[in-house]
C-alpha positions in Angstrom: 43.9 12.7 49.0 42.5 13.2 52.6 39.8 11.1 54.2 36.3 12.4 53.7 35.0 13.5 57.2 31.6 13.9 58.7 31.4 17.4 57.5 31.4 16.2 53.9 28.0 14.6 54.5 26.3 17.9 55.3 23.4 18.0 57.6 22.4 14.5 58.8 19.4 15.7 60.9 16.5 13.2 60.3 18.5 11.0 58.1 19.1 7.3 58.6 22.8 6.9 59.1 24.5 3.5 59.0 27.5 3.5 61.3 29.9 0.6 60.6 31.5 0.2 64.0 33.8 -2.4 65.4 32.1 -4.0 68.3 34.1 -7.2 68.1 34.5 -7.4 71.8 35.5 -10.4 74.0 32.6 -12.1 75.6 32.5 -14.7 78.5 29.2 -16.3 79.2 27.5 -13.4 77.2 29.2 -10.8 79.4 31.6 -8.3 77.8 35.1 -8.6 79.5 36.6 -5.5 77.7 34.3 -2.8 76.4 37.1 -0.6 75.0 35.9 -0.8 71.4 32.4 0.2 72.4 33.7 3.2 74.3 35.9 4.1 71.5 32.9 4.6 69.3 31.1 7.0 71.6 32.5 10.3 70.3 31.2 9.6 66.8 27.9 8.3 68.0 27.3 11.3 70.3 28.2 13.6 67.5 25.6 12.1 65.2 23.0 11.9 68.0 23.5 15.6 68.6 22.9 16.3 64.9 19.6 14.5 65.1 20.6 11.6 62.9 18.8 8.2 63.2 21.6 5.8 63.8 21.7 2.2 62.4 24.8 0.5 63.9 26.3 -2.6 62.3 29.3 -4.7 63.4 30.7 -8.1 63.3 31.6 -10.2 66.4 33.8 -13.2 66.3 33.8 -15.7 63.4 30.5 -17.3 62.8 30.5 -19.2 59.7 28.1 -17.1 57.7 25.0 -18.1 59.6 23.3 -17.1 62.9 25.1 -18.4 66.0 23.7 -17.4 69.3 27.1 -17.2 71.1 28.2 -14.4 68.6 25.0 -12.3 69.1 25.5 -8.5 69.5 22.6 -8.4 72.0 25.0 -7.9 75.0 26.8 -5.2 73.1 23.6 -3.3 72.4 22.8 -3.5 76.2 26.2 -2.2 77.2 25.9 0.6 74.6 22.6 1.7 76.1 24.3 2.0 79.4 27.2 4.0 78.0 25.0 6.3 76.0 22.4 6.7 78.9 19.5 6.1 76.5 17.6 3.1 75.0 19.2 1.2 72.1 16.9 -0.9 70.0 18.2 -4.3 68.9 17.2 -6.1 65.7 17.2 -9.8 65.7 18.6 -10.0 62.2 20.8 -7.9 59.9 18.9 -7.0 56.8 15.5 -8.9 57.4 12.1 -7.8 58.8 13.4 -7.2 62.3 16.1 -4.8 61.1 13.7 -2.9 58.8 11.2 -2.6 61.6 13.7 -1.3 64.0 14.9 1.3 61.6 11.4 2.3 60.6 10.6 3.0 64.3 13.7 5.4 64.8 13.1 9.0 65.5 15.8 11.8 65.4 18.6 10.9 67.8 17.6 7.4 68.3 19.9 4.4 68.0 19.4 0.9 66.8 21.9 -2.0 66.5 21.3 -4.8 63.9 22.5 -8.3 64.5 26.0 -9.6 63.6 27.0 -8.8 60.0 28.8 -12.1 59.7 25.6 -14.1 60.3 25.4 -13.3 56.5 27.8 -15.1 54.2 27.8 -12.0 51.8 29.7 -9.9 54.4 33.0 -11.7 54.0 32.5 -13.5 50.6 35.5 -13.7 48.4 33.3 -13.1 45.4 32.8 -9.4 44.8 29.3 -9.9 43.4 28.2 -11.6 46.6 29.5 -8.8 48.7 27.8 -6.3 46.5 24.5 -8.0 46.8 24.7 -8.0 50.6 25.9 -4.4 50.6 22.8 -3.4 48.5 20.6 -5.0 51.1 22.4 -3.1 53.9 22.1 0.2 51.9 18.3 -0.1 52.1 18.5 0.6 55.8 20.3 4.0 55.5 20.8 7.3 53.6 24.5 7.6 54.4 27.3 5.6 55.8 29.8 6.6 58.5 32.6 4.2 58.6 34.2 4.1 62.1 35.4 0.4 62.5 39.1 0.9 62.2 39.8 -2.7 63.2 38.3 -3.9 59.8 39.6 -1.3 57.3 42.3 -3.7 56.1 39.5 -6.1 54.9 37.6 -5.7 51.7 34.2 -6.7 53.2 30.7 -5.7 52.2 30.0 -3.3 55.1 33.5 -1.8 54.9 34.1 -1.4 51.1 31.2 -2.0 48.8 28.6 -0.2 51.1 30.8 2.9 51.1 30.6 2.8 47.3 26.9 2.7 47.2 25.9 5.3 49.9 27.4 8.7 50.5 30.1 7.8 52.9 32.7 9.4 55.3 35.1 8.4 58.1 33.9 8.7 61.7 35.9 10.5 64.4 37.6 7.2 65.5 38.9 6.3 62.1 40.1 10.0 61.5 41.9 9.9 64.8 43.5 6.5 64.2 44.8 7.6 60.7 46.1 10.9 62.1 48.0 9.2 64.9 49.4 6.3 62.7 50.4 8.7 60.1 52.5 10.6 62.7 54.4 7.3 63.3 55.5 7.1 59.7 55.8 10.7 58.6 58.4 12.8 60.5 57.8 11.4 64.0 59.4 13.3 66.9 62.6 11.7 67.9 64.0 9.6 69.5 61.4 7.2 68.0 61.2 3.7 69.6 59.2 0.7 68.4 58.4 -2.0 70.9 57.5 -5.3 69.3 56.2 -8.5 71.1 53.6 -11.1 70.6 54.2 -14.7 69.6 55.6 -14.7 66.1 58.2 -12.9 64.2 56.3 -13.9 61.0 53.4 -11.7 62.1 55.7 -8.6 62.3 57.9 -9.0 59.2 56.2 -6.3 57.2 56.3 -3.7 60.1 59.8 -4.4 61.0 60.8 -4.0 57.2 58.9 -0.8 57.0 60.0 0.8 60.3 63.7 -0.1 60.3 64.6 2.9 58.2 62.3 5.2 60.4 62.9 4.1 63.9 65.8 5.0 66.3 65.4 2.0 68.5 63.5 -1.3 68.1 62.9 -3.4 71.3 62.0 -7.1 70.8 60.1 -9.1 73.4 57.3 -11.6 73.5 57.6 -15.1 72.0 59.3 -13.6 68.9 62.4 -12.8 71.0 63.6 -16.4 70.9 63.9 -16.5 67.2 66.2 -13.4 67.5 68.2 -15.0 70.3 68.5 -18.2 68.2 69.8 -16.1 65.3 72.6 -15.0 67.7 73.5 -18.6 68.3 71.9 -18.9 71.7 70.0 -22.1 72.8 66.3 -21.4 73.7 65.1 -24.7 75.0 61.5 -25.4 74.0 60.6 -21.7 73.7 58.6 -20.6 70.7 61.0 -20.6 67.8 60.4 -20.0 64.1 63.5 -21.6 62.6 62.5 -20.7 59.2 62.7 -17.0 60.1 66.3 -17.1 61.4 67.9 -16.0 58.2 65.4 -13.1 57.9 66.0 -12.0 61.5 69.8 -12.1 61.0 69.3 -9.8 57.9 67.3 -7.4 60.1 70.0 -7.4 62.8 72.6 -6.6 60.1 70.5 -3.9 58.5 69.7 -2.3 61.9 73.5 -2.0 62.5 74.2 -0.6 59.1 71.4 2.0 59.5 72.5 3.0 63.0 69.2 1.7 64.5 69.5 0.4 68.0 68.0 -3.1 68.0 67.6 -4.0 71.7 67.2 -7.7 72.5 66.5 -9.2 75.9 69.4 -9.9 78.3 67.3 -12.3 80.3 64.1 -14.2 80.2 61.8 -16.0 82.6 62.0 -19.8 81.9 59.3 -22.1 83.1 59.1 -25.9 83.5 55.8 -26.0 81.6 53.1 -23.8 80.1 50.8 -23.1 83.0 49.9 -20.4 85.5 51.4 -22.4 88.4 54.5 -23.6 86.5 57.9 -23.5 88.4 59.9 -20.7 86.9 63.3 -18.9 87.1 65.1 -16.0 85.5 67.9 -16.9 83.3 70.5 -14.9 81.2 69.7 -14.8 77.5 72.9 -16.7 76.7 72.2 -19.4 79.2 68.5 -20.2 78.8 69.1 -23.9 79.0 71.4 -23.7 82.0 68.5 -23.9 84.5 67.1 -26.9 86.4 64.7 -27.3 83.4 67.6 -27.8 80.9 66.6 -28.0 77.2 62.9 -28.5 78.1 62.4 -25.0 79.6 60.0 -22.6 78.1 60.5 -18.8 77.9 57.3 -17.2 78.9 58.3 -13.5 79.7 61.2 -11.1 79.4 63.3 -10.9 82.5 63.6 -8.1 85.0 66.9 -6.7 83.7 65.4 -6.6 80.2 62.2 -4.9 81.5 64.4 -2.2 83.1 66.4 -1.6 79.9 63.2 -1.5 77.8 61.6 0.9 80.3 64.5 3.3 80.2 64.6 3.3 76.3 60.9 4.0 76.3 60.9 6.8 78.9 63.6 8.7 77.1 61.8 8.6 73.8 59.5 11.2 72.3 57.5 8.8 70.1 56.7 5.2 71.0 54.7 2.5 69.2 54.2 -0.7 71.0 52.5 -3.8 69.5 52.5 -7.2 71.3 52.8 -8.2 74.9 56.2 -9.1 76.4 55.1 -12.4 77.8 52.1 -14.5 78.7 50.4 -11.6 80.5 47.2 -13.6 81.2 49.2 -15.5 83.8 50.2 -13.3 86.7 53.6 -15.1 87.0 54.5 -14.0 83.4 52.9 -10.5 83.3 55.7 -8.5 84.9 57.5 -7.6 81.7 54.4 -6.5 80.0 53.4 -4.4 83.0 56.8 -2.6 83.2 56.7 -1.7 79.5 53.0 -0.5 79.9 54.1 1.7 82.8 56.9 3.2 80.9 54.6 4.2 78.1 52.5 6.1 80.5 55.6 8.2 81.4 56.6 9.1 77.9 56.9 12.9 77.3 55.5 12.8 73.8 53.4 10.5 71.8 52.8 6.9 73.1 50.8 4.5 71.0 49.5 1.1 72.1 48.9 -0.8 68.9 45.6 -2.5 69.6 44.9 -6.2 69.8 46.5 -8.2 72.6 48.4 -5.1 73.7 45.2 -3.1 74.4 43.8 -6.1 76.2 46.9 -6.4 78.3 47.0 -2.8 79.5 43.4 -2.9 80.6 43.8 -6.4 82.3 46.8 -5.1 84.1 44.9 -2.2 85.6 45.9 0.8 83.3 43.4 3.3 82.1 43.1 4.2 78.5 43.7 7.9 79.1 47.2 7.1 80.6 48.4 6.6 77.1 48.6 8.9 74.2 46.5 6.6 72.1 45.3 3.0 72.2 44.5 1.8 68.8 41.3 -0.3 68.2 42.8 -2.2 65.3 45.8 -4.5 65.9 46.0 -6.0 62.3 44.9 -2.7 60.7 47.5 -0.7 62.7 50.3 -3.0 61.6 49.3 -3.0 57.9 49.0 0.8 58.0 52.5 1.0 59.4 53.8 -1.5 56.8 52.7 1.0 54.1 50.0 -1.1 52.7 46.9 0.4 51.1 43.9 -0.4 53.2 40.6 -0.9 51.2 38.4 0.6 53.9 40.4 3.8 53.9 40.9 4.0 50.2 37.1 3.9 49.6 36.9 6.9 51.9 39.4 9.0 50.0 42.6 8.2 51.7 45.8 7.7 49.6 
């Protein structure tokens, strides 16, 4: 069954529409350092504003412990949203209390209000369904319909994502509809060659997606911290690099299965080894089979793929028609160890086909490294949700909107 879309809600003119967005943005000293998720919500918000709906936006930010915490306030987000929309945005000092009700009551057609962080309320993420339902009932008093558009949380059964969608007439926003359409193309008849690029720190975080995509991909490229578990599975020494020894048997099985299926599993041929974990750490490039044969010996740390690997990866990416990338190639936050990630990102911008950046750290990396969102086919707003979708899991926040 397909997602219920905005059209399914009929005319929303004059109606109070709760929009569950994902404004979980990074903040430093109350200043947003990456507003990508706010900008991603604009198409849906503008569509509703143009209909004359009265928008009540709700989101989480960070992980407050079910109680108000000033450092996780959505106030800076409301301010940034006002700038992006070019119109005033009201901000409620609570989520379902007097301030929220007053802000909503003051809305006129086309107006926008943001209520305070959903996770200031324990009911939002409660394990007990009755607690979530009780909070969802309070939220429902603020609106006549729900537009769910926070793709980054659709893999969570939380009050504003699941129970609220059962209480109010609900539909997917344009962002969620786009995310589902793009990710569905990665699992159902992708244009070939189809290449999957995986990085990030841990193999264990990617087990499900590797399992699900092995029968579907033509090439799988492995970088990031997880590469060292693969190299260890080949019998190479990796110094003090990140290693999940308990995953070596699983990784070995993946390498065998890839060979049997004719999938090209491309591992690094070199890596950047450092004396310590730090931006100014001494570092050298070493062959993958000689990572401990540097001046650092067995104490060296691998913090990026090497230049030869980056070139090999880039060529594989550029010659593909469909590419999905999740996870940086190295510690991109440190300039000395960002080169691999930058080369991979650049190659994705040159794909003659569909290139998808799988949210989370990958999205943060491409923006920090100076790439614009529109240089890629699609940048997902949900790292964990994207991976679970590609693993073939049923996501509660999509199921409740009709997706099967």
